[in-house]
C-alpha positions as CSV (number, residue, x, y, z in Angstrom):
1,X,99.9,14.8,-100.4
2,X,102.4,13.7,-103.1
3,X,101.2,11.0,-105.2
4,X,103.0,8.4,-104.4
5,X,101.2,8.8,-100.8
6,X,97.9,7.9,-102.5
7,X,98.7,4.2,-102.0
8,X,98.4,4.5,-98.8
9,X,94.9,6.2,-99.1
10,X,93.6,3.6,-101.2
11,X,94.9,0.8,-99.8
12,X,92.8,0.6,-96.5
13,X,89.8,0.4,-98.9
14,X,90.5,-2.8,-100.3
15,X,91.5,-6.3,-98.9
16,X,92.6,-9.8,-99.9
17,X,89.3,-11.3,-100.5
18,X,88.2,-8.3,-102.5
19,X,90.9,-8.4,-104.9
20,X,90.4,-12.3,-105.0
21,X,86.8,-11.1,-106.5
22,X,87.9,-9.0,-108.7
23,X,90.6,-11.2,-110.1
24,X,87.7,-13.8,-110.5
25,X,85.7,-11.2,-112.4
26,X,88.3,-10.4,-114.6
27,X,89.5,-14.0,-115.2
28,X,85.6,-15.0,-116.0
29,X,85.7,-12.6,-118.8
30,X,88.5,-13.9,-120.8
31,X,87.4,-17.4,-120.4
32,X,83.8,-16.2,-121.5
33,X,85.3,-14.8,-124.6
34,X,87.6,-18.0,-125.2
35,X,84.4,-20.1,-125.8
36,X,82.1,-17.6,-127.0
37,X,83.3,-17.9,-130.5
38,X,80.0,-18.4,-131.9
39,X,78.9,-17.1,-135.5
40,X,81.2,-14.2,-134.4
41,X,84.1,-16.3,-134.4
42,X,83.3,-19.5,-136.0
43,X,85.4,-19.2,-139.6
44,X,83.1,-19.5,-142.3
45,X,85.5,-19.1,-145.2
46,X,88.1,-21.7,-145.1
47,X,88.4,-22.4,-148.7
48,X,88.4,-19.8,-151.4
49,X,86.4,-21.6,-154.1
50,X,83.7,-22.3,-151.8
51,X,83.7,-18.9,-150.4
52,X,82.3,-17.6,-154.0
53,X,79.4,-20.5,-153.5
54,X,78.3,-19.4,-150.8
55,X,80.6,-21.8,-148.4
56,X,79.1,-24.6,-149.5
57,X,80.4,-28.1,-149.8
58,X,78.7,-30.9,-147.9
59,X,77.6,-32.5,-151.2
60,X,80.0,-31.4,-153.3
61,X,83.0,-33.5,-154.7
62,X,86.0,-31.1,-153.7
63,X,89.1,-33.3,-154.0
64,X,91.4,-32.3,-150.9
65,X,89.0,-29.3,-149.8
66,X,86.5,-31.8,-149.1
67,X,88.4,-33.4,-146.0
68,X,87.2,-29.8,-144.1
69,X,83.4,-29.8,-145.7
70,X,82.7,-33.6,-145.5
71,X,85.6,-36.0,-145.5
72,X,83.5,-38.5,-147.8
73,X,84.0,-36.2,-150.5
74,X,87.8,-36.9,-151.2
75,X,86.6,-40.2,-151.8
76,X,85.6,-39.5,-155.1
77,X,88.7,-37.4,-156.2
78,X,89.9,-38.2,-159.5
79,X,93.3,-37.4,-159.4
80,X,96.5,-38.8,-158.0
81,X,97.7,-36.1,-155.9
82,X,95.4,-32.6,-155.2
83,X,97.1,-29.8,-153.8
84,X,95.6,-26.8,-152.3
85,X,95.7,-23.5,-150.6
86,X,93.6,-20.7,-149.4
87,X,94.2,-17.3,-147.7
88,X,91.6,-14.9,-146.4
89,X,91.5,-11.9,-144.9
90,X,88.5,-11.0,-142.6
91,X,88.4,-7.5,-141.9
92,X,85.2,-6.6,-139.8
93,X,84.1,-3.3,-138.2
94,X,81.6,-3.4,-135.0
95,X,79.6,-0.5,-134.1
96,X,78.3,-0.2,-130.6
97,X,75.9,3.1,-129.9
98,X,75.7,4.1,-126.5
99,X,74.0,7.1,-125.5
100,X,73.4,7.9,-129.0
101,X,76.9,8.1,-129.6
102,X,78.2,5.8,-131.9
103,X,82.1,3.7,-131.0
104,X,83.4,1.8,-133.9
105,X,86.2,-0.8,-133.5
106,X,89.8,-0.2,-134.9
107,X,90.6,-3.9,-136.0
108,X,93.5,-5.3,-137.6
109,X,92.9,-8.0,-140.5
110,X,92.6,-11.5,-139.2
111,X,93.8,-13.9,-141.7
112,X,92.6,-17.8,-141.4
113,X,93.9,-20.6,-143.8
114,X,93.3,-23.7,-145.1
115,X,95.8,-26.0,-147.3
116,X,95.5,-29.5,-148.2
117,X,97.6,-32.2,-149.6
118,X,95.5,-35.5,-151.2
119,X,96.4,-38.5,-152.7
120,X,94.9,-41.8,-154.4
121,X,95.8,-45.0,-152.8
122,X,93.4,-46.8,-154.6
123,X,90.8,-45.8,-156.9
124,X,88.1,-46.4,-154.5
125,X,90.3,-44.9,-151.3
126,X,92.0,-42.0,-150.6
127,X,94.2,-40.5,-148.3
128,X,95.1,-36.6,-147.3
129,X,96.1,-34.1,-144.4
130,X,94.3,-30.7,-143.9
131,X,95.8,-27.4,-141.9
132,X,92.8,-25.1,-141.0
133,X,91.9,-22.3,-138.7
134,X,88.4,-23.5,-137.6
135,X,87.9,-20.4,-134.8
136,X,89.9,-17.7,-135.0
137,X,89.4,-13.6,-134.9
138,X,90.2,-10.4,-133.3
139,X,87.7,-7.4,-132.0
140,X,89.5,-4.0,-131.3
141,X,86.9,-1.7,-129.4
142,X,89.8,0.5,-128.2
143,X,91.2,1.1,-124.3
144,X,88.9,3.7,-123.2
145,X,85.1,3.1,-125.1
146,X,82.6,3.1,-122.4
147,X,82.3,-0.9,-122.6
148,X,85.9,-1.5,-121.5
149,X,84.8,-3.0,-118.2
150,X,83.3,-5.9,-120.3
151,X,86.2,-5.6,-123.1
152,X,88.7,-3.6,-124.8
153,X,90.1,-5.8,-127.4
154,X,90.8,-10.0,-127.4
155,X,92.5,-12.0,-129.9
156,X,91.7,-15.6,-130.3
157,X,93.4,-18.3,-132.6
158,X,92.9,-22.2,-133.0
159,X,94.3,-24.7,-135.3
160,X,93.5,-28.0,-136.5
161,X,95.7,-30.5,-138.4
162,X,93.5,-33.2,-139.8
163,X,94.7,-36.3,-140.9
164,X,91.9,-38.1,-143.1
165,X,90.6,-41.2,-144.7
166,X,88.1,-41.8,-147.5
167,X,86.8,-45.0,-148.4
168,X,84.0,-45.6,-151.9
169,X,82.3,-48.1,-150.5
170,X,80.3,-48.5,-154.5
171,X,80.5,-45.8,-157.2
172,X,77.6,-44.2,-155.9
173,X,78.2,-43.7,-151.6
174,X,81.5,-43.1,-149.9
175,X,82.5,-42.5,-146.3
176,X,85.1,-40.5,-144.8
177,X,86.6,-40.0,-141.5
178,X,89.1,-37.4,-140.3
179,X,91.3,-36.8,-136.8
180,X,90.7,-33.0,-136.1
181,X,94.1,-32.7,-134.0
182,X,93.4,-29.1,-132.4
183,X,94.9,-26.7,-130.2
184,X,94.6,-22.5,-129.4
185,X,95.1,-19.7,-127.2
186,X,93.2,-16.5,-126.1
187,X,94.8,-12.7,-125.5
188,X,92.3,-10.4,-124.1
189,X,92.6,-7.2,-122.6
190,X,89.6,-5.8,-120.5
191,X,89.3,-2.4,-118.1
192,X,89.3,-3.5,-114.0
193,X,88.2,-0.2,-112.7
194,X,85.5,2.3,-114.6
195,X,86.8,5.4,-114.9
196,X,83.4,6.7,-113.5
197,X,83.7,5.2,-110.4
198,X,87.0,5.9,-110.4
199,X,86.3,9.6,-110.3
200,X,83.3,9.3,-107.8
201,X,85.9,7.4,-105.4
202,X,88.2,10.9,-105.7
203,X,85.4,13.3,-105.4
204,X,84.2,11.4,-102.4
205,X,87.9,10.9,-100.9
206,X,88.6,14.4,-101.4
207,X,85.5,15.9,-100.0
208,X,85.7,13.9,-96.7
209,X,90.0,14.6,-96.4
210,X,91.5,11.5,-97.6
211,X,92.6,12.6,-100.6
212,X,94.2,16.4,-101.4
213,X,92.4,19.2,-103.5
214,X,92.9,19.1,-107.3
215,X,93.8,15.0,-107.2
216,X,93.2,14.4,-111.2
217,X,90.6,12.4,-112.2
218,X,90.4,10.1,-114.9
219,X,87.4,11.5,-117.1
220,X,86.8,8.9,-119.8
221,X,90.1,7.3,-119.3
222,X,90.3,3.4,-117.8
223,X,92.5,3.8,-114.8
224,X,93.2,0.3,-115.0
225,X,93.2,-2.8,-117.5
226,X,94.2,-6.4,-116.9
227,X,96.0,-8.6,-119.6
228,X,94.6,-12.2,-119.9
229,X,95.6,-14.8,-121.8
230,X,96.0,-18.4,-121.8
231,X,96.9,-21.5,-124.0
232,X,94.8,-24.5,-124.7
233,X,96.5,-28.2,-124.9
234,X,96.0,-30.1,-127.7
235,X,92.8,-31.8,-128.1
236,X,91.9,-34.4,-130.6
237,X,88.2,-34.6,-132.2
238,X,86.8,-36.2,-135.2
239,X,85.1,-35.2,-138.5
240,X,83.1,-38.1,-140.2
241,X,80.6,-37.7,-143.3
242,X,79.0,-39.7,-145.7
243,X,78.1,-38.9,-149.4
244,X,75.4,-40.6,-151.8
245,X,74.8,-40.4,-155.5
246,X,71.1,-40.5,-156.0
247,X,71.3,-39.7,-159.7
248,X,73.8,-39.0,-161.9
249,X,73.6,-35.4,-161.3
250,X,72.0,-35.4,-157.8
251,X,74.3,-36.0,-154.1
252,X,73.5,-35.8,-150.8
253,X,75.7,-35.5,-148.2
254,X,76.0,-35.3,-144.4
255,X,79.3,-34.5,-142.2
256,X,79.6,-34.0,-138.3
257,X,82.7,-32.5,-136.5
258,X,82.7,-33.4,-133.0
259,X,82.5,-31.6,-129.9
260,X,86.0,-30.8,-128.0
261,X,86.9,-29.6,-125.1
262,X,89.8,-27.1,-125.0
263,X,91.8,-27.0,-121.5
264,X,93.7,-24.1,-120.4
265,X,95.9,-25.4,-117.4
266,X,97.9,-22.5,-116.5
267,X,96.5,-18.9,-117.6
268,X,98.2,-15.5,-117.2
269,X,97.1,-12.4,-115.8
270,X,98.8,-8.9,-115.8
271,X,98.0,-5.2,-114.8
272,X,98.4,-2.0,-116.8
273,X,98.0,1.4,-115.3
274,X,97.2,4.3,-117.6
275,X,99.7,6.3,-115.8
276,X,101.1,7.4,-112.6
277,X,98.6,8.2,-110.6
278,X,96.4,5.1,-111.3
279,X,99.3,2.8,-110.4
280,X,99.9,4.9,-107.1
281,X,96.0,5.1,-106.8
282,X,95.1,1.0,-107.0
283,X,98.9,-0.4,-107.5
284,X,99.0,-1.8,-104.2
285,X,95.4,-3.7,-104.4
286,X,95.5,-4.7,-108.1
287,X,98.7,-6.0,-108.1
288,X,97.5,-9.0,-106.3
289,X,96.2,-10.1,-109.9
290,X,99.6,-10.5,-111.2
291,X,100.3,-13.3,-109.1
292,X,97.5,-15.5,-110.3
293,X,97.0,-18.5,-112.4
294,X,93.9,-20.3,-113.1
295,X,92.9,-23.5,-115.1
296,X,89.1,-24.1,-117.1
297,X,87.7,-26.5,-119.7
298,X,86.3,-25.0,-122.7
299,X,83.7,-26.6,-124.9
300,X,84.1,-26.0,-128.5
301,X,80.5,-27.4,-130.2
302,X,79.8,-29.8,-132.5
303,X,78.7,-28.6,-136.2
304,X,76.1,-30.6,-137.9
305,X,76.1,-30.4,-141.6
306,X,73.2,-31.6,-144.2
307,X,73.9,-30.4,-147.8
308,X,72.6,-31.4,-151.4
309,X,73.9,-30.6,-154.9
310,X,72.6,-30.7,-158.6
311,X,73.8,-30.2,-161.9
312,X,70.7,-29.6,-164.2
313,X,73.5,-29.0,-167.0
314,X,76.8,-30.2,-166.8
315,X,78.3,-26.6,-167.0
316,X,75.8,-25.6,-164.0
317,X,76.5,-26.9,-160.4
318,X,73.8,-25.8,-157.5
319,X,74.1,-26.6,-153.8
320,X,72.7,-26.4,-150.7
321,X,74.0,-26.8,-146.7
322,X,72.6,-26.3,-143.6
323,X,74.7,-26.6,-140.8
324,X,73.7,-27.0,-137.0
325,X,75.9,-25.7,-134.3
326,X,75.6,-27.0,-130.9
327,X,76.1,-24.1,-129.0
328,X,73.9,-25.4,-126.1
329,X,76.7,-27.3,-124.9
330,X,78.2,-24.3,-123.4
331,X,75.8,-24.7,-120.3
332,X,78.0,-23.4,-118.0
333,X,82.1,-22.7,-117.2
334,X,84.2,-23.3,-114.6
335,X,87.2,-21.4,-113.2
336,X,89.5,-23.2,-110.9
337,X,92.3,-21.3,-109.4
338,X,95.8,-23.3,-108.8
339,X,96.8,-21.5,-106.0
340,X,95.9,-23.6,-102.4
341,X,95.0,-20.1,-100.9
342,X,92.4,-19.4,-103.8
343,X,90.6,-22.7,-104.1
344,X,87.6,-21.0,-101.9
345,X,87.1,-18.7,-105.4
346,X,86.9,-21.2,-107.6
347,X,83.3,-20.6,-109.8
348,X,80.5,-22.5,-111.3
349,X,78.8,-19.9,-113.9
350,X,75.5,-20.5,-115.7
351,X,75.2,-19.4,-119.8
352,X,72.2,-19.5,-121.5
353,X,73.5,-20.1,-125.1
354,X,71.2,-22.2,-127.7
355,X,71.9,-24.1,-130.7
356,X,71.7,-22.1,-134.1
357,X,71.4,-23.2,-137.9
358,X,73.5,-21.4,-140.8
359,X,71.9,-21.9,-144.6
360,X,74.2,-21.6,-147.4
361,X,72.9,-21.6,-151.2
362,X,75.6,-21.7,-154.2
363,X,76.0,-21.8,-158.0
364,X,78.9,-22.5,-159.8
365,X,79.0,-22.3,-164.0
366,X,81.9,-23.0,-166.3
367,X,82.0,-20.3,-168.4
368,X,84.7,-21.7,-170.3
369,X,87.2,-25.0,-170.3
370,X,89.4,-22.5,-168.1
371,X,87.2,-20.0,-166.3
372,X,84.2,-20.8,-163.9
373,X,82.0,-18.2,-162.2
374,X,80.5,-18.5,-158.7
375,X,77.8,-16.8,-156.9
376,X,76.7,-17.5,-153.0
377,X,74.8,-16.7,-150.2
378,X,74.8,-17.6,-146.2
379,X,72.2,-16.7,-143.7
380,X,74.1,-17.3,-140.3
381,X,71.8,-17.0,-137.3
382,X,73.0,-15.9,-133.9
383,X,73.4,-18.5,-130.7
384,X,73.6,-14.9,-128.1
385,X,71.1,-14.1,-125.5
386,X,71.1,-10.4,-126.0
387,X,70.2,-9.9,-122.2
388,X,73.9,-11.6,-121.7
389,X,75.5,-10.0,-124.4
390,X,79.3,-9.1,-124.0
391,X,80.8,-7.2,-127.1
392,X,84.3,-9.8,-127.3
393,X,81.7,-11.3,-129.7
394,X,79.1,-8.7,-131.4
395,X,77.1,-11.4,-132.2
396,X,73.7,-11.4,-134.5
397,X,72.5,-12.8,-137.5
398,X,74.2,-12.3,-140.8
399,X,73.4,-12.0,-144.2
400,X,76.3,-12.9,-146.2
401,X,76.3,-12.3,-150.4
402,X,79.4,-14.1,-151.9
403,X,81.0,-14.1,-155.4
404,X,84.4,-15.8,-156.6
405,X,86.0,-17.1,-160.2
406,X,89.1,-19.5,-161.2
407,X,90.9,-19.3,-163.8
408,X,93.0,-22.4,-165.3
409,X,96.2,-21.2,-167.1
410,X,96.7,-24.9,-167.7
411,X,94.7,-28.1,-166.8
412,X,96.3,-28.8,-163.7
413,X,96.3,-25.4,-162.2
414,X,94.0,-23.2,-160.5
415,X,94.0,-19.7,-159.3
416,X,91.0,-18.6,-157.4
417,X,89.5,-15.5,-155.9
418,X,86.5,-15.1,-154.1
419,X,85.0,-12.7,-152.2
420,X,82.4,-12.4,-149.0
421,X,80.5,-9.3,-147.6
422,X,79.3,-9.4,-144.3
423,X,76.2,-8.1,-142.7
424,X,75.1,-7.9,-139.8
425,X,71.1,-7.7,-139.0
426,X,72.0,-5.4,-136.0
427,X,70.8,-6.0,-132.3
428,X,68.9,-3.4,-130.2
429,X,69.1,-2.9,-126.5
430,X,71.7,-5.7,-125.9
431,X,72.3,-5.5,-122.5
432,X,75.3,-6.9,-120.3
433,X,75.8,-6.6,-116.6
434,X,79.1,-6.5,-114.8
435,X,80.4,-6.3,-111.3
436,X,81.8,-2.9,-110.1
437,X,84.0,-4.2,-107.2
438,X,85.3,-0.4,-106.2
439,X,81.5,0.4,-106.2
440,X,80.5,-2.0,-104.0
441,X,83.1,-1.9,-101.1
442,X,83.9,1.7,-101.1
443,X,80.6,3.1,-99.7
444,X,81.1,0.7,-96.7
445,X,84.3,1.5,-95.9
446,X,83.4,5.3,-96.3
447,X,81.1,5.0,-93.8
448,X,82.6,3.2,-91.3
449,X,85.5,5.6,-91.6
450,X,83.1,8.6,-91.0
451,X,81.5,7.0,-88.1
452,X,85.0,6.5,-86.7
453,X,85.9,10.1,-86.8
454,X,82.5,11.1,-84.9
455,X,79.5,11.3,-87.4
456,X,76.2,9.6,-86.7
457,X,75.9,6.3,-88.7
458,X,72.9,7.8,-90.7
459,X,74.8,11.0,-91.7
460,X,77.4,9.2,-92.9
461,X,75.5,7.1,-94.9
462,X,73.5,9.8,-96.4
463,X,76.9,11.7,-97.3
464,X,77.9,8.7,-99.1
465,X,75.1,7.9,-100.7
466,X,75.0,11.0,-102.5
467,X,77.8,10.0,-104.5
468,X,76.0,7.2,-106.4
469,X,78.0,4.2,-106.2
470,X,76.9,1.0,-107.4
471,X,78.1,-2.3,-106.6
472,X,77.5,-3.5,-110.3
473,X,77.1,-1.7,-113.6
474,X,74.8,-2.7,-116.6
475,X,76.1,-1.9,-120.1
476,X,73.5,-1.6,-122.8
477,X,74.1,-0.8,-126.3
478,X,73.0,-0.9,-129.9
479,X,75.3,-3.1,-132.2
480,X,76.2,-2.9,-136.1
481,X,78.2,-5.2,-138.0
482,X,80.0,-5.8,-141.3
483,X,82.9,-6.7,-143.1
484,X,84.4,-7.4,-146.4
485,X,86.6,-11.1,-146.7
486,X,88.8,-11.0,-149.9
487,X,89.9,-14.6,-150.2
488,X,92.9,-16.0,-152.8
489,X,93.7,-19.8,-153.4
490,X,95.4,-21.7,-155.6
491,X,95.3,-25.8,-156.4
492,X,97.3,-28.0,-158.3
493,X,96.7,-31.8,-159.2
494,X,97.2,-34.4,-161.7
């Protein structure tokens, strides 16, 4: 039997209904990754200056950069024009320990940016526009690690343009509002068939005379993977805030970034086989996925920020922020297929995310008229249930110390440097269940084939049972995470 004939061997063990179920399983992971941004993908590095202060800013008067942290702070800008930009590199490394062996991610560098332009209309009325990346990161567990059926790699990107208007109602009280015009994309790869299940299938089919002796096994190599990608349409939310000077040196602020629903109208899927053997074994069945499209609606949760800043002496500024992210809004995930013949496979999935807090503490000290030094600390808690823990976002509580400085070669120009170190507190015995379609359908098909060949049903069932096929699997691992986040920025005002 030549390799190309393997398709005819495996094809009878699959049917269109089973392939639709496999397709749904794959797509549900894609959409889960698209919204499971949590603290793993929520960008808390959108200003080089504020990275140095633990990413505080809700009660600070930051000029154009206030448009992200608290639009009301823009009203206190004392410049005619304020321009600023930050470029940050996020270099994360995650480690999963599975059965005593460590598997490390092979990540590239994610590069969130923040660009602001603000100007004065009247002494008490300011306006501006900001461009930033509120969510976005990538993680690459590699193609053949043990958790491949859950995730191999994912790349999530979102972009926001925010025009903003701020008004100082009194010299001490201001309000501001911005329109968040947001769009994004998700690109994900995952294993479709676990290598261990494919090897069991080859062993069983060989033993029962369905495949020739010497058919190569896959070992630790994932036989087939699927690429899933979707682009979200533009949605509009709002960023609103208020700021009040209780004393000349004591300020409080509150901000609220609204929930937005990101809609994917036509996601795409495509299958990749590790080699010709895998393609010939599985292609006739799995190629159905290449023709699948879907639509879905994914929530980006609200963020409520509370802040206070205090200047005990003119050269020293202290700030504290507490931010609540409303991940409880992610209660379920709905997947709807575009093809009429797939409508029966529309799905409604329950989720168990919870709201979570992030706390930031920062200090800035004016060393000279031209040099500012900064220190900060952020504690970012996780909304993820460790019993529903998909490694596309290694969620865990994180402790993040920061440092930074600004140098002004001339009074109107500032060159800024910032650095944040992310220490994940780790999570042990995190589990996630996944469907093993091949393991669920093959035993019944093999048993029926053996019965048709003349074996008693009990004997056939016993022969198949010895191969240990399972309809689902549970991936269990301990996770660790750390990241280096350097940032450089520049601002100019007059």
